[in-house]
C-alpha positions in Angstrom: 49.7 -10.4 93.1 51.0 -12.3 96.1 50.0 -15.8 97.2 50.4 -17.2 100.7 50.1 -20.9 101.6 48.7 -22.2 104.9 52.3 -23.0 105.9 53.2 -19.3 105.2 50.4 -18.1 107.3 50.8 -20.5 110.2 52.4 -19.5 113.5 54.3 -16.3 113.4 53.0 -15.7 109.9 54.6 -14.1 106.9 55.6 -10.5 106.2 53.2 -8.5 104.1 53.9 -7.1 100.6 53.9 -3.4 100.0 50.4 -2.0 99.6 49.8 1.6 98.4 47.2 3.7 100.0 45.6 4.3 96.6 45.2 0.5 96.1 41.9 -1.3 96.7 43.5 -4.7 97.2 41.3 -7.9 97.1 42.2 -10.4 99.9 40.9 -13.8 98.6 40.9 -16.7 101.0 40.3 -20.5 100.7 39.7 -22.7 103.7 40.3 -26.4 103.3 39.5 -27.3 107.0 36.1 -28.5 108.2 35.5 -25.5 110.4 35.8 -21.7 110.3 39.3 -20.3 110.7 40.8 -16.9 111.5 42.9 -14.4 109.6 45.0 -11.6 111.2 47.0 -8.8 109.8 49.2 -7.3 112.5 51.7 -4.4 112.5 55.2 -5.6 113.7 55.7 -4.5 117.3 58.7 -2.6 118.6 61.8 -4.3 120.2 59.9 -4.3 123.6 56.9 -6.1 122.1 54.6 -3.1 122.0 53.0 -0.6 119.6 54.3 2.9 120.0 54.3 6.1 118.0 57.1 4.7 115.7 54.8 1.9 114.5 52.7 2.4 111.4 48.9 2.1 111.8 48.7 -0.4 109.0 45.2 -1.7 109.8 43.6 1.7 109.4 41.7 2.0 106.1 38.5 1.0 104.3 37.3 -2.6 104.4 34.5 -3.3 101.9 33.0 -5.6 99.2 32.8 -8.6 101.5 32.0 -11.8 99.6 31.0 -14.9 101.7 32.8 -13.3 104.8 30.6 -11.8 107.5 31.9 -8.2 107.9 30.4 -8.4 111.5 33.3 -10.7 112.4 35.9 -8.0 111.3 37.7 -6.6 114.3 40.1 -3.8 113.8 42.4 -1.4 115.6 45.1 0.9 114.3 47.6 -1.9 114.3 45.6 -5.1 113.8 42.7 -6.5 111.8 41.1 -10.0 112.2 38.3 -11.7 110.5 36.6 -15.1 110.6 37.1 -17.2 107.4 34.2 -19.5 106.7 34.4 -23.1 105.4 34.1 -22.0 101.7 36.5 -19.1 102.0 35.7 -15.7 100.7 37.1 -12.3 100.0 37.1 -8.6 100.9 38.7 -5.4 99.7 41.1 -3.3 101.7 42.5 0.2 101.0 44.9 1.3 103.7 44.8 4.9 104.9 48.6 5.1 104.5 51.1 3.2 102.4 52.1 -0.2 104.0 55.8 -0.9 103.7 57.0 -4.4 102.9 57.4 -6.4 106.1 55.8 -3.8 108.4 52.9 -6.2 109.2 52.6 -9.9 109.5 49.9 -12.0 108.0 48.7 -15.1 109.9 45.8 -17.6 109.8 44.7 -20.7 111.6 43.6 -23.9 110.0 43.8 -24.6 106.3 43.6 -21.0 105.1 45.4 -19.7 102.0 45.5 -16.1 100.8 45.9 -14.3 97.5 46.2 -10.5 97.5 45.5 -9.0 94.1 
């Protein structure tokens, strides 16, 4: 289980923990701000600032079991996933298509969002 504070998630964000493709990890958010906030998981870009064939498609996978998060706000590509976090926070489950290596994606959020991955 990993916990990320709002300071961890702010700005450039924090490197992701390893997640196995067989895992169905729960991403649980709290939001202490007085408005909705946003969470993004983004694959680290290459040295030129782009995604290329050498970058892992870390955002591909199954997103399910949304609790207090509107799954209609989920936007994904092969390399990035973003979702709106409501005032009360919420959770969803994610199983990546392939193993995610430590530090191969960054986790970021706006506002007062904290995250626990379990």
